[in-house]
N, C-alpha and C positions, 0 to 999 in steps of 0.2 A: 728708626722710625717705621713705624708699625703700617702705615698706610700705604697702598699701590701708589697712589698720588705723588708720593715724594719719591720714586724711582725713579724720574725723569730729572738730573741734577740741573738741567737747564732750567727747569722752572723757577719762577720768582718763591713760590712757596719752600721749595727745596732748598731755596738757599736763605732761610732764615735759622742760620746756625745760632745766632745769639739770644734767640727764644724760642727754643727745641718744644716745651711744653706749648706755646699757642700756635707754634707750625703743625706739630703731630693732632692737636685739639681740631685746627681747621682743615687739616687734610682729612682726616676721619668724617666730618661732616662734610666734606664735597664728596667724597667716595661714597658716602651712605644716601647722597643726595637730600641731606636734611639741613640745609644750611638755612640760618635764620634770614627774616626778610629784613632785619635791622641789628646791627651792631653797636655797641660803645668801646673802642678801642681805650683803655685806660694805664697811663702811665708817664714818668717823666720825658721831659726831653731828650733826646737820644735813646730811646730805648727801643725806636725802631718802629712805632706804631705807623707810622706813614706808608713805611716798605711793606708791613704786612698787609695794609690795606689794599695795595697796588699788587698784591701777590694774590690775595684774595680776588680781587676783581681779575687779574687773568684765569685764574682758575674756575672763575665762573662764567668767563665771555667764551672759553676758549671749548670747541666742541668735544675735545679730550680730556676736560678738567685740570688746563694747563700743561699741555705738551711741552712749553716751551719754545717751541721752532716754529712753529703754524704762523700764518700772516696775523692771526687775531692775538696771538702770544706777543709777537713781535711789536706790534703796535703798543699794544699794553705796556710793556718793557718800556716804550720808548714814550709812552703818555699822548699817543697821538691816535688812540683808537676812539670813533666818533661818540661811543656808547658808554663809556666811561668818563664820568664827569667829577672835576676837582672844583671844589668851592673852598674860599678863604674869607675872613672878613674882608669887607671892603672899606672900612671904615676905622678911624683909631677907637671909637667906643663899640665895636662889634659889627654883628651882619646888620645890612640893609633890610629894611621890610622889602624892598623892589630884587633885592638878592635872593631871598623866599621865594618872592612870587615867580620870577624866571624861572626858578628850578620847578616849581610846581606847576608851571605850563609847560615845560619841557617834559616832565614824568608822564603827562597825558599823548604825548608822541610817541608813535611807535618806533622801535630800534632800528638804526640806520644799515648796519653791517650785522651784528648779532642777535640772538633771539632772546636776548636780555638787556638790562640794563644796569648800571653800577653809579651810584652817588657817595662821591668820598666830601665829608664835611670836616674840614680842619678846624681847630680851635671851638670845638663846639662849646666851651663855656662863654663863648662870645656870643651864642644863641640867647637873646634878651627876650623877656615876656611878649614883646609885640611881633618879633620875628618866629619864634617859637609857636606860639599859636596857631600861627598859618601854617605852620610845617604839620603839626600834632596828626591831625587825623589821616593824612596820608603817611606820615611815619608810624602808625597802627596799623593802617590797612592802605599798603600801595596798591597798583596795582599789581597783576600778575606780570613775573619775571624782572620785577623791580627791586634792587637791595640796595639797604642804605648802608653806610658805613661811616660813622660819627667817631673824631679822634679829640680824646681832651687829658686832663691831667689828672683830675680824680674827680668822681661822683659827685661829691661835697660841693663843686664848684659849677655844679651843672644843674639845670632847672630840674625837680625830681619828677616832672610828667614827661620829661625826655628820657629820664633815666630808667623809666619804669616801663616804657613801650620797645628797649633796644635789649639785647642780650648782653652784658657787661664781659668784657674778656680782660682781666690785668696782664701786664707786662712788668715784668722786673727790670730793676734797675743795672746797666751796663756799666764798667768802669771804662775808661780809656784806654786803659792797658790792654784791656781784653778785647773791646773793638777793634783796637792797633792789631790785635796778634791775630783776630779772625781776617782781617782782611790780608795781614803779610801770608797767610797761610794758602789764601784764596788766590792771590794773584802772584806771590811768588816775588814780590818786589821787597825792598828794604824795609825794614820794620819801622824806622825815624821817618819814611816818606809816606807811609801808611797813616803811623800817628799825625803828622800834618793833614791829610787829607780827612781824617776821622775828625778832626779837630773843624776844619773849615764846612765840612757837608753836615756832620751831624749825628751819622748813622752809620754802621758797616756797609750797609748798601747803599747807600748813596755816596760814599766815601769810594767804592768800586768805580762806581758810575762817573764820578768825577776824574778818576785816574785815568778812565778810558776815554776820555772827551778833552781832546787837542784843543777847543774853543773853549772850555772852561778854565783850563790851566794856563792860554794865555791871557784871560781875564784877569786870572791872580796876578802873573807877571805884570800886566799893564798896572795895577794897583801897586804892585810892590814898588814898580819902577816910577810910579807918580810921586808915591812920599820919598823915597829916596833923593829925587831931585828937588824937593822943594827949598832945600836950603840954599840954592840957586837959582830959583825961579821967580821970574817974573810974572805979572798979574795975566800976560798973554799967554805962558806957560801953564800957567795954571788952567786957566779956561780949555786951552788944548786937551790938557790931561783929562781934565773932565769927560771932553766930548769925546775921545779916545776910550776911555772906560766903557762909557755907551753903547760905543760901536762895538768893543768887544762882547759886553753881556749880550747883545743882539744877537751875535754870530750864530749862536746854537739856535735860534728861533727859526733859521729858513728852514730847515727841516719839516718843522710844524706847519708854517704858513706855505709851503708846498703840499701837504699832504691834506690841508685844510681846503685848499684851492681844489686839489684834484676830487673831494668828495664831495665840494659844493656843484663842480661841473657835472659828476655823475648823475647827482640826486635832482638837478635843477627842473629836469622833465617831469617829475612825478611827484615832487613835492610843491604844498600850495604855497603862494606867496607870505601867508603869513609864517606858515612853517619854514621857509630860506631867511626869514628876516629874523628869525628865533635862532636860526643856526647861525646867519651871521652874528649877530649880536654875542651869541656863546664864545663863537670863535675869538672874537675881537676880547671880551674878557679873559677867555684863558690865554691870549698873547700877553694882555697885560699882567696877568697872574705871574705867568713866566719870565716877564722884564722884572718885576718887582722881587721876585726871588732870588732872580741873579744877581740883582744889584744888593740886596740883602747878603748872598754869597762872597760877593767882593768886599762886601764894608766888614764881613767876617776876617775875610782876609788881612785888611789892614787893621783889624782889633787885636789880631794874634801876632801880627809884627809888630805893633807897640808893646803889647803883653812881654812881648820877648825882649825889647829894648829896656822895660822897666825889670826884668829879671837879669838883663846882665848889668844893667845899673847899681841893683841891689844885691846880687849875689842869690837871689833865692833859689831853694832847691827845687830838684824837678826838670830843670833844663830848659832849654828852647825849643819851640816847635817846629820853626822854620830853618832847619838846620842846613838846608841846600843852600840858602842865602844868608848864612853868618854873617858874610863881609857887610851886609848891606845892615844886620842889627849892628854889627862892631862900629860902622860910621856912623850911624844915627846916635848910638850911645857915646860916642867921642865928644861931642859937642853940645849934649844934651842933658839935663838933670831930672831929677825923679817928679817934680812938680807939673813940668814943663809935660813930660810924658802923661801924666794923670790928666791935664788939661785938654791934650789930644786925643785923649781915650773917650773924655766928654765931648767932643766933638764928633766922635765915630758915634755915639749915642745918641747924639742930636740929630744924625741922619737917618739912623733907624727910627727915630719916632717920625721923621719927616715924611720918609718912604711911609709908614702905617698909616699917616693922614694924606696919602694919596698928592703929596708935593713933587714936581717933576723932577724924574731921576736927575737928570743933568744939572739941575739947579740944588738937589741937596747934595750933591758931588761936590760943586763948584764951592758951597759956604764949608763944607766939609773941609775940603783942601784948604782953603784960604785961613780957615781956623786952626788946621794943624800947623801949616806954615807959621801963623803968628805966634802959636803957642814954642814952635822949635827955638824962634829967633829971640825968645825972652832971654835975657842975659841971668846966669846963673847967680 
């Protein structure tokens, strides 16, 4: 690790162990004060692009290039810093033009706490022509102190006009075994537990965060319990399970809401009414995005549990991911058959598509649980 920026192991940038070339490249740029105004991180799902985006944001926002311990670094690490903005497509077909317009309106506002601002745009391949055209001029020449970080799988799936305005950073693919080993070494936890966390969260950094969050692990337990109980659940039980899942998913949002409220109260006296309205709207979008992310995480828990049941039934190689709840896997496998599990997995996929279309999370969960119950109750 050649850059002095990486000396402090508490920084997010120093923790990008699975992408050493990317880590060192970004660290050198930060240390030399030569970061680009627009980056395009390219790599497969699970390669750590989003982790790297938050790490770079922390290094840019912190007055000490990402010390990892100051208030700014802590807020970025918790995804609660008001000057780091995360965007994801809000419709099944991609980014809405209104999303980009809101972003461009926000770009014109001064930073709230830091001296700069960072905008992270996930799934940049879903920036279609209409929304991309509105962004192009600002992406090429953003206001001073503004950095864009776009994330995508391949430059071939992203509009050339966007690619040409960004510095492209390739990410290598990481195997699940390597990712789990990284998490195990950094946390000291058992490898099988780290494997489960990586499978759910999608990357080593997010897996570590998952393992540190009692609320997110409780949401997982709620989902596993809900599916385990379906064999004997009536309609009221299913509805209650869906409601409990939504409550569990929202639990980690309490800290985010508290931070948002504190920022609004502090800045109410010197921000214009229009700026306050924009900040309130952005806060609402952020909470909705975080709730969707939490719902997708518990859906991943459901998919992995059912996958494990299928492995148990078929005797497939690789072993189950949810080793800590093997009894649940075996209990479901004892009364189910492979075709039923495939149908149940289809129900999870349908729920994921529904969430992407902004269907109410509780409704999507209710439909999914009823469909899984129906699948599992079918005779062999």
